[in-house]
C-alpha positions as CSV (number, residue, x, y, z in Angstrom):
1,M,-101.5,-1.2,-157.8
2,A,-100.1,0.0,-161.3
3,G,-98.3,2.7,-159.7
4,F,-96.9,0.3,-156.8
5,C,-95.2,-1.6,-159.2
6,E,-93.7,1.2,-161.2
7,L,-92.0,2.5,-157.9
8,A,-91.2,-1.3,-157.0
9,I,-89.4,-2.3,-160.0
10,G,-87.1,1.5,-159.9
11,L,-88.4,3.5,-162.8
12,R,-86.2,7.0,-163.2
13,A,-87.2,9.0,-161.2
14,P,-87.4,12.8,-162.4
15,E,-83.9,15.0,-162.0
16,S,-83.1,16.2,-158.4
17,G,-84.0,19.4,-158.2
18,S,-87.0,19.3,-160.8
19,P,-90.5,19.5,-159.8
20,G,-92.2,16.0,-158.7
21,A,-88.2,14.5,-158.3
22,K,-88.2,11.9,-155.7
23,S,-85.9,10.8,-152.7
24,P,-85.3,7.6,-151.5
25,I,-85.4,7.4,-147.8
26,V,-85.1,4.0,-145.6
27,S,-87.3,3.8,-142.9
28,G,-88.3,0.2,-140.9
29,G,-86.2,-1.9,-143.4
30,C,-87.9,-0.3,-146.5
31,L,-87.2,1.5,-148.9
32,K,-89.4,4.2,-149.4
33,Y,-89.8,7.8,-151.7
34,S,-90.7,11.1,-150.8
35,R,-92.1,13.4,-153.8
36,F,-90.7,16.8,-153.3
37,R,-93.6,19.9,-154.4
38,E,-92.5,23.3,-155.2
39,T,-94.4,26.0,-152.9
40,G,-95.1,29.7,-154.0
41,T,-91.6,30.5,-152.0
42,G,-89.6,28.3,-153.7
43,D,-89.7,26.0,-150.8
44,R,-89.5,22.4,-151.5
45,V,-91.8,20.0,-149.2
46,R,-92.0,16.8,-148.8
47,S,-94.9,14.7,-149.0
48,P,-94.3,11.1,-147.8
49,L,-95.9,8.3,-150.4
50,R,-96.7,6.1,-147.3
51,G,-94.5,2.9,-147.8
52,R,-95.4,2.4,-151.2
53,V,-92.4,0.5,-152.4
54,C,-93.4,-1.5,-149.3
55,S,-97.2,-1.8,-150.7
56,A,-95.8,-2.6,-154.1
57,K,-93.3,-5.6,-152.5
58,R,-96.3,-7.2,-150.9
59,Y,-98.4,-7.0,-153.5
60,I,-95.9,-8.6,-155.4
61,L,-95.3,-11.2,-153.3
62,R,-98.7,-12.1,-153.7
63,L,-98.9,-12.4,-156.8
64,G,-96.0,-14.7,-156.8
65,R,-97.2,-17.1,-154.1
66,R,-100.3,-17.3,-156.1
67,H,-98.5,-18.4,-159.1
68,I,-96.6,-20.8,-157.5
69,G,-99.9,-22.4,-156.7
70,N,-99.0,-23.1,-152.9
71,V,-97.3,-26.5,-154.0
72,E,-99.8,-27.6,-156.1
73,P,-97.5,-29.6,-159.3
74,G,-98.5,-29.3,-162.3
75,L,-98.4,-25.3,-163.2
76,P,-97.6,-24.8,-166.6
77,R,-94.0,-23.8,-167.2
78,D,-94.5,-19.9,-168.2
79,E,-96.6,-19.6,-164.5
80,L,-93.4,-21.2,-163.3
81,K,-91.2,-18.9,-164.7
82,E,-93.4,-15.6,-163.7
83,A,-93.5,-17.1,-160.1
84,T,-89.9,-17.0,-160.1
85,R,-89.9,-13.6,-161.7
86,L,-92.5,-12.2,-158.9
87,L,-90.3,-13.6,-155.9
88,R,-87.0,-12.7,-157.1
89,L,-88.1,-8.9,-157.7
90,A,-89.9,-9.2,-154.0
91,V,-86.4,-10.5,-152.7
92,S,-84.9,-7.7,-154.6
93,I,-86.7,-4.9,-153.2
94,D,-86.0,-6.1,-149.7
95,G,-83.2,-9.0,-148.9
96,N,-84.3,-8.6,-145.4
97,D,-88.2,-9.9,-145.8
98,P,-88.4,-13.2,-144.1
99,D,-91.9,-14.2,-146.3
100,A,-90.2,-12.9,-149.7
101,L,-86.9,-15.2,-148.6
102,A,-89.1,-18.1,-147.6
103,A,-91.2,-17.6,-150.3
104,L,-88.3,-17.7,-152.9
105,A,-86.5,-20.6,-151.2
106,H,-89.5,-22.6,-151.5
107,E,-90.1,-21.8,-155.7
108,T,-86.5,-22.8,-155.8
109,A,-86.5,-26.1,-154.0
110,F,-89.8,-27.2,-156.0
111,V,-89.0,-26.1,-159.5
112,S,-85.0,-25.7,-159.5
113,G,-84.3,-28.7,-156.8
114,D,-81.5,-26.9,-155.9
115,F,-82.2,-28.0,-152.2
116,D,-78.9,-26.5,-150.7
117,T,-79.4,-23.2,-151.9
118,A,-83.5,-23.3,-150.9
119,I,-82.4,-24.6,-147.0
120,E,-79.2,-22.2,-147.0
121,M,-82.3,-19.1,-147.7
122,V,-85.1,-20.7,-145.6
123,G,-82.9,-20.5,-142.7
124,R,-81.9,-17.1,-143.2
125,A,-85.9,-16.2,-143.5
126,I,-86.3,-18.1,-140.3
127,A,-83.3,-16.2,-138.2
128,L,-84.7,-13.1,-139.3
129,N,-88.2,-14.1,-138.1
130,P,-88.2,-17.3,-136.1
131,N,-92.3,-16.8,-135.6
132,S,-92.7,-16.4,-139.2
133,A,-95.4,-19.6,-139.6
134,R,-94.9,-19.2,-142.9
135,A,-91.6,-19.2,-143.3
136,W,-91.7,-22.8,-141.0
137,R,-94.2,-24.0,-143.0
138,D,-92.3,-23.0,-146.2
139,R,-89.4,-25.0,-144.9
140,G,-90.9,-28.0,-144.3
141,W,-92.3,-28.2,-147.7
142,I,-88.7,-27.6,-148.8
143,Y,-87.6,-30.2,-146.3
144,R,-90.1,-32.8,-148.0
145,Y,-89.0,-32.0,-151.3
146,A,-85.2,-32.6,-150.3
147,G,-86.3,-36.1,-149.0
148,Q,-85.7,-35.3,-145.3
149,A,-89.6,-35.8,-143.9
150,E,-88.3,-36.1,-140.6
151,E,-87.1,-32.5,-140.2
152,A,-90.1,-31.7,-142.7
153,V,-92.7,-32.7,-140.0
154,R,-90.5,-30.8,-137.4
155,S,-91.1,-27.4,-139.3
156,F,-94.7,-28.1,-140.0
157,E,-95.3,-28.7,-136.2
158,R,-93.7,-25.5,-135.6
159,A,-96.0,-23.9,-138.2
160,I,-99.2,-25.3,-136.6
161,R,-98.1,-24.1,-133.2
162,L,-97.3,-20.6,-134.1
163,S,-100.4,-20.3,-135.8
164,P,-102.8,-22.9,-135.4
165,L,-106.3,-20.8,-136.8
166,D,-104.3,-20.0,-140.0
167,P,-106.6,-20.3,-142.8
168,M,-104.1,-21.9,-144.9
169,L,-103.4,-24.3,-142.6
170,F,-104.7,-27.3,-144.8
171,I,-101.1,-26.6,-146.4
172,V,-99.1,-27.1,-143.6
173,L,-101.5,-30.4,-143.0
174,T,-100.9,-32.0,-146.3
175,G,-97.0,-31.3,-146.0
176,M,-97.2,-33.0,-142.8
177,G,-99.2,-36.1,-144.4
178,L,-97.1,-36.4,-147.1
179,A,-93.6,-36.6,-144.8
180,F,-95.7,-38.9,-142.9
181,I,-96.2,-41.4,-145.7
182,E,-92.7,-41.4,-146.7
183,L,-91.5,-41.9,-143.1
184,G,-94.2,-45.1,-143.1
185,R,-97.0,-43.6,-140.6
186,F,-99.6,-44.0,-142.7
187,R,-102.1,-43.7,-139.8
188,E,-100.6,-40.3,-139.0
189,A,-100.9,-39.3,-142.4
190,V,-104.4,-40.5,-142.9
191,V,-105.3,-38.3,-139.3
192,V,-103.7,-35.2,-140.7
193,A,-105.5,-35.3,-144.0
194,R,-108.6,-36.0,-142.8
195,R,-107.9,-32.8,-140.7
196,A,-107.1,-30.6,-143.9
197,L,-109.9,-31.5,-145.6
198,R,-112.7,-30.4,-142.9
199,Q,-110.7,-27.2,-143.6
200,N,-110.8,-27.3,-147.3
201,Q,-111.8,-29.7,-149.7
202,T,-110.7,-28.1,-152.8
203,Y,-107.2,-29.1,-152.3
204,P,-106.2,-31.6,-154.7
205,A,-102.7,-32.7,-152.9
206,T,-104.8,-33.4,-150.2
207,R,-106.8,-36.2,-151.6
208,R,-103.8,-37.6,-153.1
209,C,-102.4,-37.9,-149.7
210,L,-105.9,-39.4,-148.2
211,A,-105.8,-41.9,-151.3
212,A,-102.0,-43.2,-150.8
213,S,-102.2,-43.5,-147.2
214,L,-105.3,-45.3,-147.2
215,A,-104.4,-47.9,-149.9
216,H,-100.9,-48.6,-147.7
217,L,-103.0,-49.2,-144.8
218,G,-105.3,-51.8,-146.7
219,Y,-108.3,-49.6,-146.3
220,D,-109.3,-50.2,-150.1
221,A,-112.7,-49.3,-150.4
222,E,-111.9,-45.7,-148.7
223,A,-108.9,-45.0,-150.6
224,K,-111.2,-45.8,-154.0
225,E,-113.5,-43.1,-152.7
226,A,-110.8,-40.9,-151.8
227,V,-109.7,-41.5,-155.8
228,V,-113.1,-40.7,-156.8
229,Q,-113.4,-37.5,-154.9
230,L,-109.9,-36.8,-156.4
231,L,-110.6,-37.0,-159.9
232,R,-113.8,-34.7,-159.8
233,L,-111.7,-32.1,-158.4
234,D,-108.7,-33.1,-161.3
235,P,-110.3,-35.1,-164.1
236,N,-107.2,-35.5,-165.9
237,F,-105.2,-36.4,-163.2
238,S,-102.9,-39.7,-164.3
239,L,-99.4,-40.9,-162.3
240,S,-97.1,-40.1,-165.5
241,Q,-98.1,-37.2,-165.5
242,F,-98.0,-36.3,-162.2
243,V,-94.3,-37.6,-162.0
244,V,-93.4,-35.4,-164.9
245,R,-94.7,-32.2,-163.7
246,G,-92.5,-32.9,-160.0
247,G,-94.5,-34.9,-157.9
248,Q,-92.2,-37.5,-157.6
249,L,-89.7,-35.4,-155.7
250,H,-88.3,-37.8,-152.8
251,A,-91.9,-39.7,-152.8
252,S,-91.6,-43.4,-153.8
253,L,-93.8,-44.3,-151.2
254,F,-96.3,-41.9,-152.0
255,I,-96.3,-42.6,-155.2
256,E,-96.5,-46.3,-155.1
257,G,-99.6,-45.6,-152.8
258,L,-101.7,-43.9,-155.5
259,R,-101.0,-46.6,-157.8
260,K,-102.5,-49.0,-155.0
261,A,-105.1,-46.9,-154.6
262,G,-106.2,-47.4,-158.6
263,L,-105.3,-43.7,-160.0
264,P,-104.6,-44.2,-163.2
265,E,-101.3,-44.7,-165.2
């Protein structure tokens, strides 16, 4: 993949007319390169590199999403910086890529709290591809961070309709559950959290969502069991660290529920 990344970040090409010179071509919304080679007659023949820049962009975007940790608060600061760098690089390669725009919008909302910019950016992503379940998923998280829980729920619902069998559906369901908590819809939060756990039992945010919503409903024994399961996944978890790490973003009822469930301060 190193060669893909080198092309993506625009390393200087050989001078025009020299053997191996590269020429940019725009095709399908992506910048591609062709490499010219000399023939025995002095003619130059162009052989496409098959969209390596596009491949690099997809690779960089995957890395950026991996670094941002699927909206899990608590990434080290250097990880967040790397996520920012990679996602901005992906957008710089193709500013009309809806997935790259949505991912950068998500990162902008979570890391810097610049919700206006994030909402505008994810809106552009959805305008480019209204059928992108990933963009709607990111939109849901952005609106949840911004304290607009109703709009977050609508976005998550749209993501589910577009991709009901998504292998990452547990992230959508967890985000929806957290939005339900802030709306006081605790029973619905329990339902979607349990549905998320059926798909993935190792995502700590889902355990937190379940613990908080059960505690608000007064199901103390079940809430404490959810806390036990959470601490097995994240033994060093504490509410104070969680708040410092960004978990408090417009989530007062969520934090209150975690406290009721008995999570350590």
